[in-house]
PLY file of the C-alpha trace (Angstrom):
ply
format ascii 1.0
element vertex 302
property float x
property float y
property float z
element edge 301
property int vertex1
property int vertex2
end_header
51.11 277.69 25.10
54.52 279.24 25.86
54.94 281.67 28.68
55.58 285.23 27.67
58.85 287.01 28.48
56.96 289.03 31.02
55.74 285.93 32.80
59.25 284.40 32.78
60.74 287.63 34.11
58.19 287.80 36.84
58.79 284.11 37.79
62.61 284.65 37.80
62.27 287.71 40.10
61.01 285.44 42.85
63.97 283.25 42.58
66.50 285.94 42.15
66.84 286.97 45.90
67.52 283.39 46.93
69.89 282.90 44.06
71.90 286.01 44.96
72.13 284.88 48.55
73.36 281.56 47.49
76.01 283.01 45.07
77.25 285.65 47.62
77.27 283.57 50.82
78.02 280.07 49.40
79.50 280.00 45.88
81.77 283.00 46.15
83.26 282.01 49.58
83.90 278.45 48.36
85.88 279.59 45.30
87.70 282.37 47.39
88.58 279.69 49.95
90.05 277.52 47.24
92.10 280.40 45.88
93.40 281.25 49.44
94.21 277.54 50.02
96.88 277.85 47.27
98.61 280.66 49.03
100.44 281.47 52.31
98.35 284.61 52.92
98.53 285.73 56.49
95.55 288.08 56.66
97.96 291.02 57.04
98.07 293.61 54.24
96.54 293.47 50.86
96.00 290.05 49.29
98.32 289.40 46.28
97.80 286.03 44.76
101.04 286.10 42.68
103.31 286.92 45.58
101.70 284.45 48.06
101.10 281.56 45.72
102.46 278.21 47.05
100.51 275.80 44.97
99.45 272.56 46.69
102.00 273.02 49.56
99.29 273.50 52.18
97.60 270.35 51.18
100.96 268.33 51.23
101.66 269.70 54.71
98.33 268.47 55.92
98.97 264.86 54.68
101.77 264.57 57.23
100.31 266.70 59.95
99.71 264.26 62.85
97.68 266.89 64.86
95.35 267.41 61.98
94.46 263.71 61.50
94.35 263.17 65.29
91.61 265.83 65.33
89.58 263.69 62.81
90.15 260.74 65.19
88.73 262.83 68.03
85.75 264.01 65.85
85.23 260.45 64.62
85.17 259.11 68.23
82.50 261.69 69.18
80.64 260.98 65.97
80.51 257.25 66.78
78.86 257.89 70.10
76.46 260.32 68.43
75.52 257.73 65.79
75.07 254.91 68.28
74.18 256.11 71.79
72.52 259.39 70.87
70.47 258.11 67.99
69.45 254.81 69.54
68.33 256.81 72.65
66.40 259.18 70.36
64.83 256.29 68.54
63.72 254.55 71.76
62.18 257.62 73.09
60.44 258.30 69.81
58.95 254.81 69.77
57.81 255.28 73.36
56.24 258.69 72.72
54.63 257.49 69.44
52.58 255.06 71.52
51.32 257.90 73.84
48.07 259.48 72.76
48.23 262.44 75.06
50.90 265.01 75.73
52.94 264.32 72.53
53.53 267.98 71.99
54.66 268.32 75.67
57.36 265.69 75.14
58.43 267.18 71.89
59.03 270.59 73.70
60.80 269.03 76.66
63.25 266.95 74.59
63.84 269.68 72.09
64.90 272.37 74.71
68.57 271.28 74.77
69.10 271.54 70.94
67.56 275.03 71.02
69.98 276.27 73.75
73.38 277.63 72.56
76.31 275.25 72.52
78.41 277.77 74.39
75.81 277.81 77.23
75.69 274.07 77.40
79.43 273.81 77.45
79.86 276.53 80.15
77.02 274.90 82.32
78.59 271.40 82.07
81.99 272.97 82.86
80.65 274.50 86.02
78.91 271.17 86.85
82.07 269.00 86.49
85.00 271.29 87.09
86.57 271.57 90.58
86.63 274.81 92.50
87.63 277.66 92.29
86.86 277.64 88.52
83.89 275.37 88.74
81.40 274.17 91.39
82.49 270.55 91.45
78.78 269.50 91.58
79.18 266.04 90.03
81.98 265.02 92.41
80.01 266.22 95.40
77.01 264.30 94.34
79.08 261.05 93.97
80.60 261.64 97.45
77.28 262.27 99.07
75.72 258.99 97.66
78.76 256.88 98.60
80.33 256.73 95.18
83.35 258.96 95.98
85.73 256.44 94.38
84.28 257.53 90.96
85.16 261.17 91.55
87.73 262.44 89.03
88.82 265.28 86.89
85.99 265.14 84.33
87.31 268.04 82.24
90.94 267.15 81.57
91.29 263.49 82.93
91.89 260.35 81.11
88.13 259.94 80.27
87.88 263.48 78.85
87.20 262.38 75.24
84.35 260.05 76.40
82.87 262.71 78.65
82.95 265.18 75.86
81.16 262.74 73.55
78.43 262.12 76.12
77.93 265.79 76.68
77.51 266.31 72.98
75.07 263.38 72.77
73.06 264.80 75.68
73.00 268.14 73.85
71.93 266.81 70.48
69.58 263.85 70.89
66.50 266.13 71.14
66.45 267.11 67.44
66.96 263.51 66.33
64.09 262.55 68.60
61.75 265.06 66.92
62.72 264.02 63.41
62.36 260.29 64.15
59.04 260.81 65.88
57.70 262.68 62.83
58.84 259.78 60.69
57.15 257.20 62.91
53.96 259.15 62.83
53.91 259.22 59.02
53.72 255.36 58.87
50.09 254.30 58.36
48.46 252.40 61.22
46.85 250.10 58.70
50.13 248.44 57.99
50.59 247.49 61.65
46.88 246.28 61.84
47.41 244.07 58.77
50.60 242.64 60.23
48.91 241.84 63.51
46.09 240.05 61.69
48.72 238.01 59.86
50.20 237.05 63.26
53.35 239.26 63.32
54.67 239.98 66.80
56.05 243.40 67.85
59.62 242.59 66.92
58.58 241.39 63.46
56.50 244.54 62.98
59.50 246.65 63.88
61.89 244.82 61.54
59.51 244.45 58.55
57.57 247.69 58.75
59.02 250.34 61.05
62.75 250.21 60.11
62.31 249.91 56.26
59.72 252.76 56.12
61.79 254.73 58.55
65.05 254.30 56.62
64.78 257.63 54.63
64.37 259.54 57.95
66.97 257.46 59.64
69.40 258.26 56.88
68.75 261.95 57.20
69.30 261.80 60.97
72.64 259.97 60.52
73.79 262.30 57.83
72.96 265.36 59.92
74.49 263.78 62.87
77.74 263.11 61.05
77.72 266.69 59.55
76.93 268.35 62.86
79.36 266.38 65.01
82.28 266.50 62.63
81.88 270.29 62.64
81.33 270.55 66.46
83.30 273.38 67.92
81.57 275.79 70.24
80.53 273.34 72.94
84.01 271.72 73.13
85.81 275.05 73.09
83.52 276.19 76.07
83.85 272.88 77.88
87.51 272.10 77.82
89.16 274.06 74.91
90.38 270.92 73.38
91.87 269.33 76.59
95.47 269.59 75.31
94.64 267.84 72.06
92.52 265.05 73.44
89.30 266.64 72.24
90.55 268.98 69.59
88.41 268.70 66.46
89.14 269.86 62.86
87.07 273.11 63.14
89.06 273.96 66.24
92.38 273.61 64.39
90.94 275.74 61.49
89.91 278.30 63.97
93.35 278.33 65.71
95.17 278.70 62.35
92.86 281.62 61.35
93.67 283.19 64.77
97.36 282.95 64.08
97.09 284.41 60.52
97.53 281.15 58.62
94.62 281.77 56.35
95.89 279.65 53.41
96.39 276.53 55.60
93.05 277.08 57.27
91.25 277.28 53.93
93.01 274.08 52.86
91.84 272.31 55.94
88.34 273.55 55.41
88.22 272.23 51.84
89.59 268.81 52.99
86.99 268.64 55.82
84.24 269.59 53.43
85.21 267.03 50.78
85.27 264.27 53.41
81.86 265.25 54.60
80.43 265.29 51.16
81.83 261.84 50.41
80.44 260.48 53.56
77.00 262.02 53.05
76.58 260.64 49.53
77.79 257.25 50.69
75.15 257.21 53.38
72.42 258.14 51.00
73.56 255.48 48.50
73.57 252.78 51.20
70.19 253.93 52.29
68.90 253.61 48.69
70.15 250.05 48.49
68.45 249.14 51.76
65.20 250.76 50.71
65.16 248.95 47.32
65.91 245.62 49.19
62.79 246.10 51.30
60.71 247.44 48.38
60.28 250.91 49.80
61.44 252.46 46.54
61.22 250.84 43.08
64.34 249.11 41.67
0 1
1 2
2 3
3 4
4 5
5 6
6 7
7 8
8 9
9 10
10 11
11 12
12 13
13 14
14 15
15 16
16 17
17 18
18 19
19 20
20 21
21 22
22 23
23 24
24 25
25 26
26 27
27 28
28 29
29 30
30 31
31 32
32 33
33 34
34 35
35 36
36 37
37 38
38 39
39 40
40 41
41 42
42 43
43 44
44 45
45 46
46 47
47 48
48 49
49 50
50 51
51 52
52 53
53 54
54 55
55 56
56 57
57 58
58 59
59 60
60 61
61 62
62 63
63 64
64 65
65 66
66 67
67 68
68 69
69 70
70 71
71 72
72 73
73 74
74 75
75 76
76 77
77 78
78 79
79 80
80 81
81 82
82 83
83 84
84 85
85 86
86 87
87 88
88 89
89 90
90 91
91 92
92 93
93 94
94 95
95 96
96 97
97 98
98 99
99 100
100 101
101 102
102 103
103 104
104 105
105 106
106 107
107 108
108 109
109 110
110 111
111 112
112 113
113 114
114 115
115 116
116 117
117 118
118 119
119 120
120 121
121 122
122 123
123 124
124 125
125 126
126 127
127 128
128 129
129 130
130 131
131 132
132 133
133 134
134 135
135 136
136 137
137 138
138 139
139 140
140 141
141 142
142 143
143 144
144 145
145 146
146 147
147 148
148 149
149 150
150 151
151 152
152 153
153 154
154 155
155 156
156 157
157 158
158 159
159 160
160 161
161 162
162 163
163 164
164 165
165 166
166 167
167 168
168 169
169 170
170 171
171 172
172 173
173 174
174 175
175 176
176 177
177 178
178 179
179 180
180 181
181 182
182 183
183 184
184 185
185 186
186 187
187 188
188 189
189 190
190 191
191 192
192 193
193 194
194 195
195 196
196 197
197 198
198 199
199 200
200 201
201 202
202 203
203 204
204 205
205 206
206 207
207 208
208 209
209 210
210 211
211 212
212 213
213 214
214 215
215 216
216 217
217 218
218 219
219 220
220 221
221 222
222 223
223 224
224 225
225 226
226 227
227 228
228 229
229 230
230 231
231 232
232 233
233 234
234 235
235 236
236 237
237 238
238 239
239 240
240 241
241 242
242 243
243 244
244 245
245 246
246 247
247 248
248 249
249 250
250 251
251 252
252 253
253 254
254 255
255 256
256 257
257 258
258 259
259 260
260 261
261 262
262 263
263 264
264 265
265 266
266 267
267 268
268 269
269 270
270 271
271 272
272 273
273 274
274 275
275 276
276 277
277 278
278 279
279 280
280 281
281 282
282 283
283 284
284 285
285 286
286 287
287 288
288 289
289 290
290 291
291 292
292 293
293 294
294 295
295 296
296 297
297 298
298 299
299 300
300 301
C-alpha cells in the first residue's frame, strides 16, 4: 500500500531541518569557495565576480608555490607519526585494557581526557613546559638537568628537532580517541572465536593475526582515515605551540589562515579546495584497500 501524500510530507518534515543545515553550511560554502577560487577577491568592498575573475590562475600559482607544498611535507611528516606511533600506542593500550575485567570505564575516561581538551590549551601548556624563560618555564630542560641528562637540553620549540617535537605533541594529544575507538572494536569481537582458536591450538600471535586484525580492519581503517583527516587539518595546536617555527612546522591550514588574514581570499579558497580534494582521494583509497584486505580474510563477501 502506497503512503499518502500526508505521510510523505510528515516524514520529509523530519529530514528537512538536517537537509537545510547541510545545504546552508556545507553545500553552499563549497560552491561559493569554488567561485572565489576563480577570482582575486581581497575581502575588501563588494564582491564582483566579473571584475575579479582570474580563471585558474590561483591553482597555477599553487603548483609552483614551494612553501605550499612544503607545508604538505610538514603535515605528512606529522601524519606519518600519528599513523604509526600514535595508533600503535593506542592499539597496544586497547589490547591491554581489553584484557582487564575491572576499571575499563576508568581507563576510557583517563585516556580520553586529552582529546577532550582544547588544542589551544594543549599547545600553550606544552609551550610553557618546553620554552625557556622568560616566555616559558623551561620545565623540561630543568628536569633533564636535575636527573643528569643536561646534555639533552635544547630549544624544543624552534630547534632542529622542532618538527619531530610537534609531531610527538600532536600524537600525545590525539591517541586517546583512537584508543577508545579501537577498544570498542576489540570488545565487539566474539570471545567464542578466541576459544575455538585456542582449542585448535592457535597461540596468542596466531589469534591476533587471524582473528583480531582481520575483524578489527573496518575499525582500524576508520581510525586511520580520521587520523589522516585530523592531522592534515591540524592548526590550532601548532599555532599555539610554535606558530609554524619559521616554516618548519607550517601546515596547509596555517597557510590558508594566513592568506585569509592578508585578504587573499581567492588564493585561500583555491588552497582549501586542493587540500579537500587530496583528503577525499586519500580517504577513498584507504577504504578501498581496507575492502580488499577484508575480502582476502573473508570478513566481507567477495
